[in-house]
PASEBA-1860 file (N, C-alpha, C; in nm, 3 decimals):
! residues 290
1> MTGFGRSE> 0.304/0.087/-0.374/0.371/0.106/-0.502/0.521/0.091/-0.485 ~ 0.585/0.035/-0.586/0.728/0.017/-0.579/0.799/0.141/-0.632 ~ 0.919/0.162/-0.582/0.997/0.276/-0.627/1.129/0.283/-0.552 ~ 1.218/0.367/-0.601/1.347/0.384/-0.537/1.390/0.529/-0.549 ~ 1.440/0.583/-0.440/1.489/0.720/-0.440/1.621/0.730/-0.367 ~ 1.707/0.818/-0.414/1.840/0.832/-0.354/1.883/0.977/-0.358 ~ 1.958/1.018/-0.257/2.011/1.154/-0.257/2.146/1.157/-0.187 ~ 2.228/1.253/-0.226/2.355/1.281/-0.160/2.364/1.431/-0.139
9> LKSAQGCI> 2.392/1.469/-0.018/2.400/1.612/0.015/2.530/1.640/0.088 ~ 2.609/1.731/0.032/2.735/1.768/0.096/2.708/1.879/0.197 ~ 2.738/1.848/0.322/2.721/1.945/0.428/2.858/1.990/0.478 ~ 2.858/2.082/0.571/2.985/2.131/0.625/3.059/2.020/0.700 ~ 2.985/1.921/0.748/3.046/1.813/0.825/3.076/1.689/0.742 ~ 3.034/1.687/0.616/3.057/1.571/0.532/2.937/1.541/0.444 ~ 2.939/1.425/0.382/2.834/1.388/0.288/2.724/1.308/0.357 ~ 2.600/1.349/0.335/2.484/1.276/0.388/2.422/1.199/0.273
17> RVEIKTVN> 2.403/1.069/0.290/2.343/0.984/0.186/2.213/0.922/0.239 ~ 2.112/0.926/0.155/1.982/0.869/0.192/1.931/0.784/0.077 ~ 1.884/0.665/0.108/1.821/0.577/0.009/1.686/0.530/0.063 ~ 1.585/0.534/-0.022/1.451/0.489/0.017/1.398/0.395/-0.091 ~ 1.354/0.279/-0.050/1.295/0.182/-0.142/1.156/0.145/-0.091 ~ 1.058/0.141/-0.179/0.923/0.103/-0.139/0.876/-0.016/-0.223 ~ 0.799/-0.101/-0.160/0.732/-0.212/-0.229/0.584/-0.207/-0.192 ~ 0.504/-0.282/-0.264/0.360/-0.279/-0.244/0.321/-0.330/-0.105
25> HKFLEVSS> 0.230/-0.257/-0.043/0.177/-0.296/0.088/0.046/-0.222/0.109 ~ -0.047/-0.288/0.179/-0.180/-0.229/0.196/-0.175/-0.103/0.281 ~ -0.085/-0.102/0.380/-0.073/0.014/0.469/0.070/0.066/0.465 ~ 0.094/0.176/0.535/0.229/0.231/0.540/0.308/0.162/0.651 ~ 0.424/0.112/0.613/0.513/0.048/0.709/0.655/0.092/0.677 ~ 0.720/0.156/0.773/0.853/0.212/0.750/0.955/0.138/0.837 ~ 1.057/0.082/0.773/1.169/0.023/0.846/1.294/0.104/0.811 ~ 1.376/0.129/0.911/1.490/0.219/0.889/1.621/0.159/0.939
33> RIPGHLSE> 1.724/0.190/0.866/1.862/0.158/0.908/1.933/0.291/0.927 ~ 1.933/0.336/1.051/1.987/0.468/1.084/2.099/0.450/1.186 ~ 2.215/0.510/1.164/2.325/0.499/1.261/2.282/0.545/1.399 ~ 2.344/0.486/1.499/2.307/0.519/1.637/2.319/0.666/1.670 ~ 2.417/0.734/1.611/2.435/0.876/1.643/2.325/0.964/1.583 ~ 2.238/0.902/1.497/2.126/0.977/1.440/1.992/0.938/1.502 ~ 1.998/0.859/1.608/1.873/0.808/1.666/1.781/0.919/1.714 ~ 1.837/1.030/1.758/1.753/1.139/1.806/1.674/1.205/1.692
41> FEDLIRKS> 1.719/1.183/1.567/1.649/1.241/1.452/1.552/1.142/1.387 ~ 1.544/1.022/1.439/1.465/0.917/1.371/1.318/0.954/1.361 ~ 1.260/1.009/1.467/1.119/1.048/1.462/1.094/1.154/1.354 ~ 1.185/1.251/1.342/1.171/1.354/1.240/1.179/1.294/1.100 ~ 1.272/1.199/1.083/1.288/1.134/0.953/1.163/1.055/0.918 ~ 1.111/0.977/1.014/0.992/0.896/0.990/0.870/0.984/0.958 ~ 0.860/1.097/1.027/0.749/1.189/1.000/0.759/1.244/0.858 ~ 0.880/1.277/0.817/0.900/1.328/0.681/0.859/1.224/0.579
49> VGDSIRRG> 0.893/1.096/0.604/0.853/0.989/0.513/0.702/0.971/0.514 ~ 0.642/0.974/0.633/0.497/0.958/0.645/0.418/1.069/0.579 ~ 0.475/1.189/0.576/0.408/1.302/0.510/0.409/1.287/0.358 ~ 0.504/1.209/0.307/0.519/1.194/0.162/0.455/1.066/0.108 ~ 0.453/0.960/0.190/0.403/0.829/0.147/0.285/0.789/0.233 ~ 0.180/0.739/0.170/0.061/0.697/0.244/0.047/0.545/0.251 ~ 0.093/0.476/0.147/0.083/0.330/0.145/0.214/0.272/0.091 ~ 0.246/0.152/0.138/0.366/0.086/0.091/0.458/0.050/0.206
57> KASLFVSS> 0.544/-0.046/0.181/0.646/-0.085/0.279/0.775/-0.017/0.238 ~ 0.816/0.080/0.320/0.933/0.162/0.287/1.055/0.119/0.368 ~ 1.167/0.103/0.299/1.295/0.072/0.364/1.384/0.195/0.348 ~ 1.433/0.245/0.461/1.509/0.370/0.462/1.650/0.344/0.513 ~ 1.749/0.395/0.439/1.888/0.384/0.481/1.950/0.523/0.481 ~ 2.016/0.556/0.591/2.079/0.688/0.603/2.223/0.669/0.652 ~ 2.314/0.739/0.588/2.452/0.743/0.637/2.498/0.888/0.638 ~ 2.573/0.924/0.740/2.619/1.063/0.752/2.736/1.068/0.848
65> PDPAVFSG> 2.809/1.178/0.848/2.916/1.193/0.946/2.859/1.200/1.087 ~ 2.939/1.157/1.182/2.896/1.160/1.322/2.883/1.306/1.368 ~ 2.764/1.346/1.416/2.747/1.484/1.463/2.842/1.521/1.576 ~ 2.905/1.421/1.636/2.998/1.451/1.745/3.118/1.532/1.697 ~ 3.137/1.537/1.563/3.249/1.617/1.512/3.228/1.766/1.538 ~ 3.105/1.803/1.577/3.079/1.944/1.605/3.142/1.988/1.737 ~ 3.172/1.894/1.822/3.208/1.929/1.960/3.350/1.981/1.970 ~ 3.371/2.057/2.074/3.504/2.108/2.100/3.557/2.058/2.233
73> RLLLNEDL> 3.468/2.000/2.316/3.511/1.954/2.448/3.471/1.808/2.466 ~ 3.552/1.737/2.542/3.522/1.598/2.577/3.468/1.595/2.719 ~ 3.352/1.537/2.739/3.287/1.535/2.869/3.286/1.395/2.927 ~ 3.297/1.386/3.059/3.292/1.259/3.130/3.151/1.236/3.181 ~ 3.100/1.117/3.154/2.970/1.077/3.208/2.993/1.030/3.351 ~ 2.988/1.125/3.446/3.026/1.096/3.584/2.933/0.994/3.650 ~ 2.805/1.007/3.625/2.710/0.913/3.687/2.737/0.770/3.644 ~ 2.767/0.754/3.514/2.796/0.621/3.463/2.925/0.566/3.523
81> AKEVSQKI> 3.026/0.653/3.534/3.155/0.610/3.591/3.137/0.564/3.736 ~ 3.060/0.640/3.815/3.036/0.602/3.955/2.962/0.469/3.964 ~ 2.862/0.454/3.879/2.782/0.331/3.884/2.867/0.209/3.850 ~ 2.952/0.221/3.747/3.038/0.110/3.708/3.135/0.077/3.819 ~ 3.194/0.180/3.881/3.289/0.159/3.990/3.222/0.088/4.108 ~ 3.100/0.129/4.141/3.027/0.065/4.251/2.996/-0.081/4.220 ~ 2.959/-0.107/4.096/2.927/-0.245/4.058/3.050/-0.334/4.065 ~ 3.167/-0.279/4.027/3.291/-0.356/4.034/3.325/-0.386/4.179
89> ARLKQLLK> 3.309/-0.285/4.265/3.336/-0.305/4.408/3.243/-0.411/4.467 ~ 3.117/-0.407/4.427/3.021/-0.506/4.476/3.056/-0.646/4.425 ~ 3.103/-0.652/4.299/3.142/-0.780/4.242/3.260/-0.840/4.318 ~ 3.355/-0.754/4.363/3.469/-0.801/4.442/3.422/-0.864/4.572 ~ 3.321/-0.801/4.634/3.268/-0.855/4.759/3.200/-0.990/4.737 ~ 3.119/-0.997/4.632/3.045/-1.121/4.607/3.138/-1.237/4.578 ~ 3.245/-1.210/4.501/3.338/-1.315/4.463/3.456/-1.328/4.560 ~ 3.455/-1.240/4.660/3.560/-1.241/4.761/3.699/-1.229/4.699
97> LSVKDDSL> 3.710/-1.127/4.613/3.837/-1.102/4.545/3.919/-1.003/4.625 ~ 4.050/-1.016/4.620/4.138/-0.923/4.693/4.225/-0.846/4.595 ~ 4.157/-0.765/4.512/4.229/-0.684/4.414/4.257/-0.548/4.478 ~ 4.386/-0.517/4.498/4.423/-0.392/4.564/4.471/-0.286/4.466 ~ 4.502/-0.327/4.346/4.555/-0.234/4.246/4.439/-0.154/4.184 ~ 4.430/-0.025/4.217/4.323/0.060/4.165/4.331/0.078/4.014 ~ 4.451/0.062/3.960/4.465/0.080/3.815/4.388/-0.028/3.738 ~ 4.375/-0.146/3.799/4.298/-0.252/3.734/4.150/-0.216/3.729
105> ILREVLRT> 4.103/-0.160/3.840/3.962/-0.117/3.845/3.939/-0.004/3.746 ~ 4.032/0.092/3.743/4.019/0.205/3.651/4.018/0.157/3.507 ~ 4.099/0.057/3.477/4.104/0.003/3.342/3.968/-0.054/3.300 ~ 3.902/-0.123/3.392/3.771/-0.180/3.362/3.666/-0.070/3.342 ~ 3.677/0.036/3.424/3.582/0.147/3.412/3.599/0.215/3.276 ~ 3.724/0.231/3.232/3.751/0.299/3.105/3.700/0.220/2.985 ~ 3.679/0.092/3.004/3.628/0.011/2.894/3.478/0.029/2.873 ~ 3.413/0.098/2.960/3.267/0.117/2.952/3.230/0.205/2.833
113> PDLFVKDT> 3.142/0.159/2.746/3.098/0.241/2.631/3.029/0.369/2.678 ~ 3.045/0.475/2.599/2.979/0.604/2.624/3.024/0.670/2.755 ~ 3.141/0.629/2.806/3.191/0.692/2.928/3.231/0.837/2.900 ~ 3.287/0.860/2.780/3.323/0.994/2.737/3.237/1.034/2.618 ~ 3.182/1.152/2.623/3.100/1.204/2.513/3.149/1.343/2.477 ~ 3.118/1.382/2.355/3.158/1.515/2.311/3.042/1.612/2.330 ~ 3.077/1.730/2.375/2.978/1.835/2.398/2.948/1.903/2.264 ~ 2.834/1.864/2.204/2.801/1.914/2.072/2.725/2.046/2.080
121> SSDKRRLF> 2.761/2.136/1.993/2.695/2.266/1.988/2.550/2.249/1.942 ~ 2.455/2.302/2.016/2.313/2.288/1.981/2.281/2.360/1.851 ~ 2.345/2.475/1.826/2.320/2.548/1.702/2.365/2.468/1.581 ~ 2.485/2.410/1.591/2.536/2.328/1.481/2.451/2.202/1.464 ~ 2.400/2.150/1.574/2.316/2.031/1.567/2.184/2.061/1.497 ~ 2.127/2.176/1.525/2.003/2.216/1.457/2.028/2.233/1.308 ~ 2.142/2.290/1.273/2.176/2.307/1.132/2.192/2.171/1.065 ~ 2.256/2.080/1.137/2.275/1.946/1.082/2.140/1.875/1.061
129> SKELLRAV> 2.047/1.891/1.156/1.916/1.826/1.142/1.841/1.879/1.020 ~ 1.855/2.009/0.992/1.792/2.066/0.873/1.852/2.006/0.746 ~ 1.985/1.993/0.745/2.051/1.936/0.628/2.012/1.789/0.610 ~ 2.001/1.719/0.722/1.961/1.578/0.717/1.820/1.563/0.659 ~ 1.727/1.645/0.708/1.590/1.639/0.658/1.582/1.683/0.512 ~ 1.669/1.775/0.473/1.672/1.816/0.333/1.716/1.699/0.244 ~ 1.816/1.625/0.292/1.862/1.508/0.217/1.751/1.403/0.207 ~ 1.676/1.384/0.315/1.563/1.291/0.313/1.458/1.339/0.214
137> GLALESLG> 1.433/1.470/0.213/1.336/1.527/0.121/1.374/1.507/-0.025 ~ 1.503/1.523/-0.054/1.551/1.503/-0.192/1.535/1.357/-0.234 ~ 1.561/1.265/-0.141/1.543/1.123/-0.171/1.396/1.091/-0.195 ~ 1.308/1.155/-0.118/1.164/1.134/-0.134/1.116/1.189/-0.269 ~ 1.175/1.302/-0.312/1.141/1.357/-0.444/1.181/1.259/-0.554 ~ 1.300/1.202/-0.539/1.347/1.102/-0.636/1.256/0.979/-0.635 ~ 1.216/0.939/-0.515/1.124/0.825/-0.502/0.990/0.856/-0.568 ~ 0.943/0.979/-0.548/0.814/1.018/-0.605/0.814/1.008/-0.756
145> KSRILEGK> 0.923/1.050/-0.820/0.933/1.042/-0.966/0.928/0.896/-1.012 ~ 0.996/0.811/-0.936/0.996/0.668/-0.969/0.856/0.609/-0.955 ~ 0.785/0.648/-0.849/0.650/0.594/-0.826/0.549/0.648/-0.926 ~ 0.574/0.771/-0.975/0.485/0.827/-1.077/0.492/0.744/-1.204 ~ 0.612/0.702/-1.241/0.627/0.618/-1.360/0.550/0.487/-1.344 ~ 0.560/0.429/-1.225/0.486/0.304/-1.202/0.336/0.332/-1.200 ~ 0.297/0.447/-1.143/0.156/0.482/-1.138/0.096/0.495/-1.277 ~ 0.172/0.552/-1.371/0.122/0.564/-1.508/0.103/0.426/-1.571
153> ALEKDLRG> 0.196/0.335/-1.541/0.184/0.199/-1.594/0.061/0.129/-1.534 ~ 0.037/0.151/-1.404/-0.080/0.092/-1.339/-0.209/0.151/-1.395 ~ -0.209/0.282/-1.418/-0.328/0.345/-1.475/-0.360/0.286/-1.613 ~ -0.257/0.269/-1.695/-0.277/0.211/-1.828/-0.335/0.071/-1.817 ~ -0.282/-0.005/-1.723/-0.331/-0.142/-1.703/-0.477/-0.142/-1.658 ~ -0.511/-0.056/-1.563/-0.648/-0.051/-1.511/-0.747/-0.004/-1.618 ~ -0.706/0.094/-1.696/-0.796/0.143/-1.802/-0.819/0.033/-1.907 ~ -0.716/-0.046/-1.932/-0.734/-0.158/-2.024/-0.833/-0.260/-1.970
161> RLAGIKKA> -0.830/-0.283/-1.840/-0.924/-0.377/-1.778/-1.067/-0.321/-1.779 ~ -1.080/-0.190/-1.760/-1.213/-0.128/-1.768/-1.270/-0.144/-1.909 ~ -1.184/-0.129/-2.009/-1.229/-0.146/-2.148/-1.278/-0.289/-2.170 ~ -1.212/-0.386/-2.108/-1.255/-0.525/-2.119/-1.392/-0.547/-2.057 ~ -1.418/-0.481/-1.944/-1.549/-0.493/-1.879/-1.658/-0.430/-1.966 ~ -1.627/-0.314/-2.024/-1.724/-0.248/-2.113/-1.760/-0.338/-2.230 ~ -1.660/-0.404/-2.285/-1.684/-0.494/-2.398/-1.774/-0.609/-2.356 ~ -1.752/-0.663/-2.236/-1.836/-0.772/-2.186/-1.979/-0.725/-2.163
169> LRGIEKRI> -1.996/-0.603/-2.113/-2.130/-0.549/-2.092/-2.203/-0.532/-2.225 ~ -2.132/-0.488/-2.327/-2.194/-0.476/-2.459/-2.239/-0.613/-2.510 ~ -2.159/-0.714/-2.481/-2.197/-0.849/-2.521/-2.324/-0.895/-2.451 ~ -2.337/-0.859/-2.322/-2.458/-0.895/-2.246/-2.579/-0.823/-2.304 ~ -2.564/-0.692/-2.327/-2.676/-0.613/-2.381/-2.718/-0.663/-2.519 ~ -2.622/-0.706/-2.597/-2.653/-0.757/-2.730/-2.727/-0.889/-2.722 ~ -2.702/-0.965/-2.619/-2.763/-1.096/-2.603/-2.906/-1.089/-2.548 ~ -2.935/-0.990/-2.467/-3.064/-0.983/-2.397/-3.186/-0.987/-2.491
177> PALTKEYK> -3.192/-0.908/-2.601/-3.313/-0.910/-2.685/-3.351/-1.048/-2.738 ~ -3.253/-1.132/-2.762/-3.282/-1.265/-2.818/-3.334/-1.361/-2.713 ~ -3.316/-1.330/-2.584/-3.356/-1.423/-2.479/-3.507/-1.447/-2.477 ~ -3.585/-1.341/-2.501/-3.731/-1.354/-2.496/-3.780/-1.456/-2.600 ~ -3.734/-1.440/-2.722/-3.776/-1.529/-2.829/-3.731/-1.673/-2.801 ~ -3.605/-1.686/-2.755/-3.551/-1.820/-2.732/-3.622/-1.890/-2.617 ~ -3.649/-1.816/-2.509/-3.716/-1.878/-2.395/-3.859/-1.918/-2.432 ~ -3.928/-1.830/-2.505/-4.066/-1.860/-2.546/-4.069/-1.983/-2.636
185> KSLESKIK> -3.975/-1.991/-2.727/-3.969/-2.104/-2.820/-3.938/-2.233/-2.744 ~ -3.843/-2.226/-2.649/-3.806/-2.343/-2.571/-3.921/-2.392/-2.484 ~ -3.988/-2.296/-2.419/-4.101/-2.331/-2.333/-4.215/-2.391/-2.413 ~ -4.243/-2.334/-2.529/-4.350/-2.384/-2.615/-4.320/-2.527/-2.662 ~ -4.194/-2.552/-2.691/-4.154/-2.686/-2.736/-4.171/-2.789/-2.625 ~ -4.136/-2.750/-2.502/-4.151/-2.842/-2.389/-4.298/-2.870/-2.358 ~ -4.381/-2.767/-2.370/-4.524/-2.786/-2.344/-4.584/-2.883/-2.446 ~ -4.545/-2.868/-2.572/-4.595/-2.957/-2.678/-4.549/-3.101/-2.654
193> EFLPGKID> -4.428/-3.113/-2.597/-4.372/-3.246/-2.575/-4.446/-3.320/-2.465 ~ -4.477/-3.247/-2.357/-4.539/-3.313/-2.242/-4.691/-3.299/-2.239 ~ -4.743/-3.193/-2.303/-4.888/-3.171/-2.304/-4.935/-3.150/-2.448 ~ -4.953/-3.258/-2.523/-4.998/-3.243/-2.663/-5.134/-3.175/-2.670 ~ -5.153/-3.099/-2.775/-5.280/-3.029/-2.793/-5.258/-2.881/-2.809 ~ -5.368/-2.808/-2.801/-5.361/-2.663/-2.818/-5.295/-2.595/-2.699 ~ -5.205/-2.500/-2.728/-5.132/-2.429/-2.623/-5.208/-2.303/-2.584 ~ -5.219/-2.282/-2.454/-5.281/-2.160/-2.402/-5.181/-2.045/-2.417
201> QDRLTLEV> -5.204/-1.961/-2.518/-5.111/-1.851/-2.547/-5.102/-1.750/-2.434 ~ -5.215/-1.727/-2.366/-5.213/-1.632/-2.253/-5.123/-1.683/-2.142 ~ -5.136/-1.812/-2.115/-5.053/-1.872/-2.010/-4.905/-1.870/-2.050 ~ -4.881/-1.899/-2.176/-4.744/-1.897/-2.227/-4.683/-1.758/-2.215 ~ -4.763/-1.658/-2.252/-4.715/-1.519/-2.242/-4.685/-1.481/-2.098 ~ -4.770/-1.527/-2.006/-4.750/-1.498/-1.864/-4.620/-1.561/-1.813 ~ -4.594/-1.685/-1.853/-4.472/-1.753/-1.810/-4.348/-1.682/-1.862 ~ -4.355/-1.637/-1.987/-4.242/-1.564/-2.046/-4.220/-1.432/-1.971
209> ALYLKNSD> -4.332/-1.366/-1.938/-4.322/-1.239/-1.866/-4.259/-1.259/-1.728 ~ -4.298/-1.367/-1.659/-4.240/-1.397/-1.528/-4.091/-1.426/-1.538 ~ -4.054/-1.498/-1.643/-3.913/-1.529/-1.665/-3.832/-1.401/-1.686 ~ -3.886/-1.313/-1.769/-3.816/-1.188/-1.797/-3.805/-1.101/-1.672 ~ -3.909/-1.104/-1.589/-3.907/-1.024/-1.466/-3.799/-1.076/-1.370 ~ -3.793/-1.207/-1.354/-3.698/-1.267/-1.260/-3.554/-1.259/-1.309 ~ -3.537/-1.253/-1.441/-3.401/-1.251/-1.495/-3.359/-1.113/-1.545 ~ -3.439/-1.012/-1.514/-3.408/-0.877/-1.561/-3.283/-0.823/-1.490
217> ISEELTRM> -3.182/-0.787/-1.564/-3.058/-0.734/-1.506/-3.030/-0.592/-1.556 ~ -3.135/-0.525/-1.602/-3.115/-0.390/-1.656/-3.064/-0.293/-1.549 ~ -3.115/-0.306/-1.427/-3.069/-0.216/-1.320/-2.922/-0.242/-1.288 ~ -2.883/-0.370/-1.284/-2.744/-0.404/-1.256/-2.651/-0.352/-1.366 ~ -2.697/-0.360/-1.490/-2.618/-0.308/-1.601/-2.599/-0.158/-1.590 ~ -2.707/-0.089/-1.552/-2.699/0.057/-1.537/-2.602/0.095/-1.426 ~ -2.612/0.024/-1.313/-2.523/0.055/-1.201/-2.378/0.019/-1.235 ~ -2.360/-0.089/-1.308/-2.224/-0.128/-1.347/-2.161/-0.021/-1.436
225> KSHLAAMA> -2.240/0.034/-1.529/-2.189/0.142/-1.615/-2.154/0.265/-1.531 ~ -2.237/0.291/-1.431/-2.210/0.405/-1.342/-2.078/0.384/-1.266 ~ -2.055/0.260/-1.219/-1.931/0.230/-1.148/-1.810/0.242/-1.241 ~ -1.827/0.202/-1.366/-1.718/0.215/-1.463/-1.681/0.362/-1.484 ~ -1.783/0.446/-1.493/-1.758/0.589/-1.511/-1.689/0.648/-1.389 ~ -1.733/0.605/-1.270/-1.671/0.653/-1.146/-1.526/0.607/-1.136 ~ -1.501/0.484/-1.179/-1.365/0.432/-1.175/-1.275/0.510/-1.271 ~ -1.324/0.535/-1.391/-1.245/0.610/-1.489/-1.215/0.751/-1.438
233> KTLSESGE> -1.312/0.813/-1.373/-1.291/0.947/-1.317/-1.189/0.944/-1.205 ~ -1.196/0.841/-1.122/-1.102/0.828/-1.010/-0.959/0.813/-1.059 ~ -0.942/0.740/-1.168/-0.807/0.720/-1.223/-0.745/0.850/-1.272 ~ -0.830/0.949/-1.300/-0.780/1.079/-1.348/-0.754/1.175/-1.233 ~ -0.793/1.136/-1.112/-0.776/1.224/-0.996/-0.635/1.212/-0.940 ~ -0.594/1.314/-0.865/-0.464/1.310/-0.797/-0.486/1.277/-0.650 ~ -0.378/1.250/-0.581/-0.390/1.218/-0.439/-0.409/1.069/-0.416 ~ -0.464/1.037/-0.299/-0.482/0.897/-0.261/-0.610/0.842/-0.323
241> VGRKIDFI> -0.595/0.752/-0.417/-0.712/0.696/-0.487/-0.721/0.544/-0.473 ~ -0.620/0.481/-0.414/-0.619/0.336/-0.406/-0.739/0.278/-0.334 ~ -0.771/0.333/-0.217/-0.884/0.281/-0.139/-1.017/0.308/-0.210 ~ -1.027/0.421/-0.280/-1.149/0.452/-0.354/-1.168/0.353/-0.469 ~ -1.060/0.322/-0.538/-1.067/0.223/-0.646/-1.113/0.089/-0.591 ~ -1.057/0.050/-0.477/-1.094/-0.077/-0.415/-1.242/-0.079/-0.377 ~ -1.294/0.033/-0.325/-1.435/0.040/-0.287/-1.525/0.026/-0.409 ~ -1.491/0.098/-0.517/-1.573/0.089/-0.639/-1.569/-0.054/-0.694
249> AQEMTRES> -1.453/-0.116/-0.689/-1.440/-0.253/-0.737/-1.527/-0.349/-0.656 ~ -1.539/-0.324/-0.526/-1.627/-0.407/-0.443/-1.772/-0.396/-0.490 ~ -1.814/-0.273/-0.522/-1.951/-0.252/-0.570/-1.971/-0.321/-0.706 ~ -1.868/-0.319/-0.789/-1.878/-0.386/-0.919/-1.890/-0.538/-0.900 ~ -1.819/-0.590/-0.803/-1.829/-0.733/-0.772/-1.971/-0.769/-0.729 ~ -2.030/-0.682/-0.647/-2.167/-0.707/-0.600/-2.265/-0.710/-0.717 ~ -2.252/-0.616/-0.809/-2.343/-0.611/-0.925/-2.324/-0.732/-1.016 ~ -2.199/-0.772/-1.037/-2.174/-0.887/-1.125/-2.225/-1.016/-1.061
257> NTMGAKSS> -2.216/-1.028/-0.929/-2.271/-1.145/-0.860/-2.422/-1.153/-0.879 ~ -2.489/-1.038/-0.868/-2.635/-1.034/-0.886/-2.673/-1.072/-1.028 ~ -2.598/-1.021/-1.126/-2.626/-1.055/-1.265/-2.610/-1.205/-1.289 ~ -2.505/-1.262/-1.231/-2.482/-1.404/-1.248/-2.591/-1.488/-1.184 ~ -2.643/-1.442/-1.069/-2.749/-1.517/-1.000/-2.881/-1.509/-1.074 ~ -2.909/-1.395/-1.137/-3.036/-1.377/-1.206/-3.042/-1.447/-1.341 ~ -2.931/-1.449/-1.411/-2.933/-1.501/-1.548/-2.896/-1.649/-1.553 ~ -2.971/-1.724/-1.633/-2.940/-1.866/-1.653/-2.888/-1.890/-1.795
265> DASISNHV> -2.868/-1.784/-1.870/-2.819/-1.795/-2.007/-2.668/-1.818/-2.006 ~ -2.622/-1.916/-2.080/-2.480/-1.952/-2.081/-2.393/-1.839/-2.133 ~ -2.439/-1.771/-2.238/-2.360/-1.663/-2.296/-2.341/-1.549/-2.197 ~ -2.452/-1.510/-2.133/-2.444/-1.401/-2.033/-2.358/-1.445/-1.915 ~ -2.372/-1.571/-1.872/-2.293/-1.622/-1.759/-2.144/-1.615/-1.791 ~ -2.107/-1.646/-1.914/-1.966/-1.639/-1.953/-1.914/-1.496/-1.947 ~ -1.996/-1.401/-1.992/-1.957/-1.259/-1.984/-1.943/-1.216/-1.838 ~ -2.035/-1.262/-1.753/-2.031/-1.225/-1.612/-1.905/-1.282/-1.546
273> IQIKGTVE> -1.869/-1.405/-1.578/-1.747/-1.466/-1.523/-1.625/-1.385/-1.565 ~ -1.625/-1.341/-1.689/-1.513/-1.258/-1.738/-1.506/-1.127/-1.660 ~ -1.622/-1.066/-1.637/-1.627/-0.940/-1.563/-1.576/-0.960/-1.420 ~ -1.622/-1.066/-1.354/-1.582/-1.091/-1.216/-1.431/-1.114/-1.205 ~ -1.375/-1.187/-1.302/-1.231/-1.210/-1.301/-1.153/-1.081/-1.320 ~ -1.202/-0.995/-1.408/-1.135/-0.867/-1.434/-1.144/-0.775/-1.313 ~ -1.261/-0.772/-1.249/-1.278/-0.687/-1.130/-1.185/-0.734/-1.019 ~ -1.168/-0.864/-1.005/-1.077/-0.917/-0.902/-0.934/-0.873/-0.930
281> KIREQAQN> -0.895/-0.870/-1.057/-0.762/-0.822/-1.093/-0.747/-0.674/-1.059 ~ -0.855/-0.598/-1.081/-0.853/-0.455/-1.047/-0.833/-0.437/-0.897 ~ -0.902/-0.519/-0.818/-0.888/-0.510/-0.672/-0.746/-0.542/-0.628 ~ -0.685/-0.639/-0.693/-0.547/-0.673/-0.661/-0.454/-0.556/-0.693 ~ -0.476/-0.494/-0.807/-0.393/-0.379/-0.846/-0.418/-0.259/-0.756 ~ -0.540/-0.246/-0.706/-0.573/-0.133/-0.618/-0.488/-0.134/-0.492 ~ -0.443/-0.253/-0.450/-0.358/-0.261/-0.333/-0.222/-0.197/-0.358 ~ -0.187/-0.182/-0.486/-0.057/-0.123/-0.522/-0.065/0.028/-0.547
289> VE> -0.187/0.081/-0.542/-0.207/0.223/-0.572/-0.220/0.301/-0.443 ~ -0.147/0.411/-0.434/-0.153/0.493/-0.312/-0.283/0.572/-0.308
END
C-alpha cells in the first residue's frame, strides 16, 4: 500500500526528522537513508518499521544531530594510529624513500578518518535512542493514517467488483432455466433434419438429461456465492487480509474456470469471462492490501 508519514521531534540535542514512504510490494522491503553516526540504531529502527508494516516497499529517511555532541572528552584511537604509522613506515621501505622529517609522517597519520572520537555518555545515548525511536513511531503513525485512507479506497473498489460478480452470477442463474428448452428444441430440429420420421421421445429425453448433467454448474455457483460472502467478510476484518483476499480470489478463479469448461452457452460464457476478468483485477488489488 502506498502512503507517506513524517515527524519532527525536538530533543535536547536538536531536531530529529523522520520520513517514511511506502509503495505497493508483495513483501516487506525496507531501504533506509540513515546518517553514519546513527548506524548503531539502524537495527532498532528497522525493527520498529517491521512491527508496524507487513507488506510494501518502504523508504526511510532520518536526520538528526550527531550524538557525538554528548561527549565531553576527545579520545585517540591508538590502535588505528599505530597501524597507520606502521603502514607508512612499510611503504617507505617498499618505495625506498628517505623521509626523515617525522612531522610529515605525523601529518599523514592525522589525516586518517576516525582517528579522534568523542567519548559519548552511555546514559545520554540511551536517552537519544528512545527519542529517535519515538520520532520513528510518530512517522509510522502518520504513515498509518495515510495508508488507512488508501485502504478505504481499495475496499470501496473491491466491493464494487464483488457487486459486479454478483450481477454476473444472477445473469447466469437467469439463463439456466431456458437452456433445457432450447437444447431440446435444437436437438429435435437436428434429428428431424438428418433422420426424417418419428422421433424417439425417450431417447430425446435421455440426451437432454445427459446434456444437463454434463453442463450442470449449480455446485460451482453455490461455491462462488460462498467465496463472495467470505470475501465480503474479509474486507470488514482488521489486520493482515491481503493474502487471504488473494487466496479466496484463487478459489473464485478455479470455480469460474470450471463453469466456463462445462457450459457451451454463449450467454453464460460471456458472464464467466466477465467474472474471470473481475477476479483477476481483485487479485491484482490484493497485492496492494496489507
